N, C-alpha and C positions, 0 to 999 in steps of 0.2 A: 300592447300601449295606446291609451288613448289619444282621441285626435288631439288635445290638448296638453297632451304629455311632451316637454321638449324633446327631441332627439339624440340620444349620445351618437356621436359620428368618431371617426379614428380619421388624425393627421398623422403621417407619418413621410420618411423619406422615397418607400416605396410607391408613391401615387397621391394626388391630393382629391380630396373628396368632392364632388361637384357642388353637392350643395355647400359645403362649408366655404369653395369659391366663390358661391353666388350670391352667399350670406356676405362676404365680405366686400362687394360692388354695391353701396347704396348709396344713390344720390343726395348731393345736401340739398336739392330744392327736388319735389317731387311735380312728375309730370302733369303739364295742363295746369299751375300753379300761376306760370308765367303771362298766359295771354290773358286771365282774370285779371293779374296783376297790374299789367299794362293798360287795361281799358279804365281800372279806376284811377291809376293816378295820372291818365290824359286827361280825365273829369276834372281831377281837383285841381291840375297845375291849369286849368282854364276856369273854373269855375267857383275857387276856394271854398269858403265855408257852406255854401250850399251844398256840395258836392260832400263834404267832409259831413253835415248831419244828416245827408241822404244812404250814406253808409253806414252810419253809425244806426242810424234807426231799422236799415236793412240787413245788417250782417250781425251789429253789437245785441239788437234787439231793443234799442235805446227806445222810450215813450215819444211818439209821435209830437208831442207837446214839449218834448225839450228844446231851448233854445239856446242856451248857454252852457258853454263846453267849459268853461272854466271852473274850477272848483271855487268858490269862495271860502271866507274865512268864516261864515257862519258852520259850513259845511264840515269843515276841518274842524273847527271846536266841537260840532257833535260826534266826530270821529272818533275824537280824544277821550271823548266819555263814554265812549260806546266801548271800549279798550278795555278788556280785562289786566289788573295789574301782574297776572302773571308774567302775559305775553310782554307788555312793558318792560318791566324786569330782564326778560330774555332779550327783546329788540336790542336795549342798551347795553347787553354784556357782548352779541354779537357786531354792533356798529362800533364797538372799543376795541373789538379784536380786530376787524375788519379795517378800522382806521388804522391801529399800532401797526398791520401788515403792510399798508398803503407807504404811512410815514417812511420805515424800514427800505421801501423799493425804489423812493423818490432819486432821482442822479442829481449830484451837485454840477453845478458850472465848473468848467475848466479852463486851466490855458496849459500851453505848452511852447516855451521858445524856439523861435525861429531861429537857425543858423547865424544867420547877421544882424541880429540884434531885436527884430522883431516876434510877434507871438502866433498864434492859432489856440483855438478853441471851441467848445459849444456853448450855448444858452438855453437853457428849457423853461418856456413861456408857459402859462395855462393860456387853454382855449378860452375865447369869450363866452360861448354860449352851445351849450353841448343838449342833447334830449337823449333820454330812457324810454326806451317801450318795458311795460310793466303788463304781463299778460295777467290775466284777471278773469276768463272764460272759465276751461275748466276747475285749474286749481288757483286762488288767487294768490301770486308769488308774491307777499311782501319779503321774502330774504331777496328777491330780484333787486327791489328798490334799494335795499342796502348794498347788496353785492355791485350795484353799479354806482349810484350817486356818491355814496360816500367818498369813493375813490378819484372822483371830479372835485368831492367838496376838499381833501386832504392835497389835490393839485391845485386849488386855488381858484377855481372855473368861476366865477362872478355869477351866469345865468344857468340853472339847472333846470330845465323843463324835464316833464314827466307826461307822457300819454299812459291811461290804462282805462281800460271798456266801463261804462256804467251799465250797470241790471235796468231789468224792464221798468220800474219806474225812477230812474235817472238818478242812482245812489252809487256812489264806486265802495268797492268793501273798507270799512273804516278800519281795520289791519293795515291795507296797502296804506293808504292816506297815513295813519299815522308812522309805518315807514319809513313812508315818503319825507315828510315833514321831518323824522329823526336824523334824516340824510342831506339836509338842506334843499330841498326843491323849491325854486324860489315861484314856480308858476305847474300848476298840475292841469290837466285836458282831460275830460272822459270823452274820451275815444280811443278805440282800439284797430286792430288788424291791420289791412292795407292802406287804410283813411290815415289813422295815424302816421304811419311811415310816410306819406304822402303830405300832410299838414307841415311836418317836420322839416322832412327835405326841399318844400318848393316855397312854405311861406303861406298862409294866409292873412287876412285884415285882422283875424283874434289870435292866431296862432303864429307867431314870428320865425322866420328862417332858421334853424341852427346850425352849426358847422361840422359838429358830427354825430352820430345814433347809434347808439348800443343797446345793447340788452338782447335778450333770446326770443323766438315766437315759434309759432304754426306754419305750415308749408307755404301759407298765403304773405305772413310775414316777411319770410325768408326771402320769397321770389320778389316782395317787393322792394325790398332792402337791396337785395343785388340789382335791380332795375335805378335805382336813383344812386347807384355808386359815381361818383363824379359828381354830380350836385350836392354832395355830401361826403366826408368820410366815414367809415364803416367800422367796428369793431373787428368783424365776420360774419361769415355767413353760415349761418347756426341750425340743424335744423333739429329733428328727433332727439331726444336724449340717446345714452347709450353708456352700457357699463362692460367691462372685461373683468374676469378675474383669475389670476393664476396662482391656482393653488395645487400644493402635495396633499401626502395622507396627514401630513398635520393639521391640518384646515379640519373646523367642524361644519359639518352639512348645513344643518339648520342656518348659522350665522352665512354661509355662500348663499343659501336660498334666499334668506330676507335682503342679502345687499343686491342681488340679481334682480328680485322683482321691485328694489326701490326705484328704480327707472321704470320697471314696466308698468307702472301705475301713471304715469304720468298723462296719460288719457288718447293718445293723439291714434294708437294702436299699431304704429309704424317706431317704436323705441326696439332696442337691438339689446338682446341681455347674453354678453358670451361666459363660458366658462369655459376655459381650456387648465388642464390638470394631468399629471402623470398618472393619477390614479384612476381606475376601471370603478373600482369600490365605492370611491369618492363620489363619481358622476352618478351611479345609482340611488347612492342615497340622499343627493343632493335632488335628483327629480323627482325622487317622494316627498323631500321638503317641497318642492316649489307648489307640488299639486294638494298637500294638506295647508299650508301657510297663505296661498290664494283664496280659499273658503275664508279666510277670516277676514281678510280685506275687504275695505269700503268700497272699493273699486274692483269687483271682480270682473265686469263683463271687458274694460279694457285692458285690464291684465292677461287676461283667456286668449286674448287677440295676440299679442305681445307669443305667447307661451306657445300659440299655433304655429306661428311665422315668423317671429321674431328672437325666438332663445333657441342657443343651440349648447352641448355640452359635447367639447371636444376632448378624447382622449389622446395626449401623443406620447412617445417613446421615452422623453426624456425633457428636462428643464430646456436643454438648448433648442427643442423644436419647440418647444412650448414658448419659448420666447420670440422665436422668428413669427410665429403666429399673430401673437399680441402686437407685435410690431409693424405687421401687415396689416394688422386689423385700424392699427390706427386710433385709438375708443378716446370719446370724449374723458370718460372717467376708467382708471385701471387702477385694478385693487391688487396687490401682493401679498396673499397670504401661504408664506414656503416657510421651510427652514433657512436659514441665512437669506431673510427679506431682506434688507439694505442689499447685500450681493446682489441679489438678482434683480433688483429694482435698480440697480446703475446701468445693466442691460437693455433696459424699457428706454429708448429713445424718441417713441412715438406716442403722445399721450398727451391729454390736455390738461391733466393733474395724476399724480399716481399715489397712492393711500397703501401705507409702508404696512404690516405687519397687520395681527388677530384683532390689535384693537384699534384702529383707523377704518370703521365704515366710510363707504363715500358719503351718509348723510351729515358726516359733521362737516365734511366740505361744500355741503350745500347750505350748513345755517350758522354754524360756526367758529369753525377753524381759524379763515381769516384772510387766504386768499379768493379770489372772485372765483363764484360759479359759472360764470359767462365763460363757457369754454368752445375751443370747436370741436364740430363732430361730421358725421360722414365721410371720416375717412381724412378730413381736413388738417386733423392732429399732426399729419407727416410734414404741415409745411405753415399751417398757423399755429400760435400761438393764444393762449386765456387771455381775457383780459386784466391790465393792469394800470396803475395809477400813471405810470407814462405814458400810456393810450388818450391822458386828457391834455398832454402838452404837446408844444410844438419844440420840436429840436433844431438850433438853430446855430448853424457854423458861423464862426467868427474868425476873420482872417486881417490883422496887421502889419504889415510890411514895414519895412526901415529902405531907402533907397538902394543899398546895399543888397539886400533880400531881393530886390526888382533884379538888382544886376545880374546876380547869380542865377537867377531863374530866365532872364530874357530869352535865351538860345533855347529853352526848352518851349519857351511861347513860339516864338518864332517858327521855331520847325515843324509843331504841332499844324500852324496858321497857312505853313507852303503845304506841306501834304494835305489839310482838309479844304484847301483854297478859299481861308477866310483871311485875305491880308489885313483888313480893320482889325481884326485880334489882334494878329502880330504886331499892327502899329499902335495899339493901344498902350503896349508895352512898352516899346522901342523909341516912342514919339520922349517918353517921361525921361529919356536917359540922352538922347542929342542936345539938351538945352544945358 
């Protein structure tokens, strides 16, 4: 086996492989990123735009002469002209599907009667100002523009801010700009990395503070997002991309290999690709396919790094054990390519998104299907969920009591007030009933 070949390992009830256990334990934030992110964020909090520009030049390789952070109307018009017709058609189709899925996911305000004539309920109110981080370095993720701000657009958020890095001549990728405009962005800034997160979280003279930051990023963006939590709300703490494929002997090894490689090519080298299969024959065939398909890819070097240290082909004794391993991995993307795939998928409980059957490659989730591709990574799918339209709205509880409702619950209020030594709480209820 060559160094870059993915290892085939056994996972059984008799004993767990140490290599598989180590593979499952991946931190959502890489070691050392926090310290650098903290220093940059403190500088931005104190010095605002000047610090943002300094780090844009240092980390984004923006030109020294760049002084304007906001994308102008002229730049947007030029970007629209530069984008080809095929992409415009594809982007509009993706936007339509994402918006349709978001509309279907909107919750309606609701009420229920209280026992004595009042009512209880909830209302849903859009946030006022949100920020989306759109990666534009190793890969210009135009799809992320659609997969974030389209949801905010449907939710009714009036101010949609986007930050994405400029290149060495101060330009933003035109495909990203086109997608951002399609998704309803009201402000776009040429800044990436930690500095983008700091600017949106704390606010500067140029970039107004937002209420929530969404969108994926590299290890430093992830560290920065975690550090600004509390100053703003977050979607999640998302790290490098990952995929798990649960397959049996019905799966096509070429398809499985292509799917595993789809996440390995993102570029950090820290991505994870896991095959879990009941068929050792399939695992061996997939390993051959991985090597052959990698030769044809544009991003051979980062893919080779993932195959060397971030890809495992795990052979399990039965499907039950395979489901167990997948749930323990709690992947961002989970494919089920088995006989009776729907039945198997019902037993997957920890995943950002599940792709069911041989005709549902993970890439349709990244670009076209409808649900957002902003999903939890690093095992956090065990307790986080992917981005939805409801992440851009406040859920407000509503309580409207009548006098008899208060009478009925006053003894409950008094009891808790007594036990918790909060007599003013109790009095605020009982004083109303003494007159």
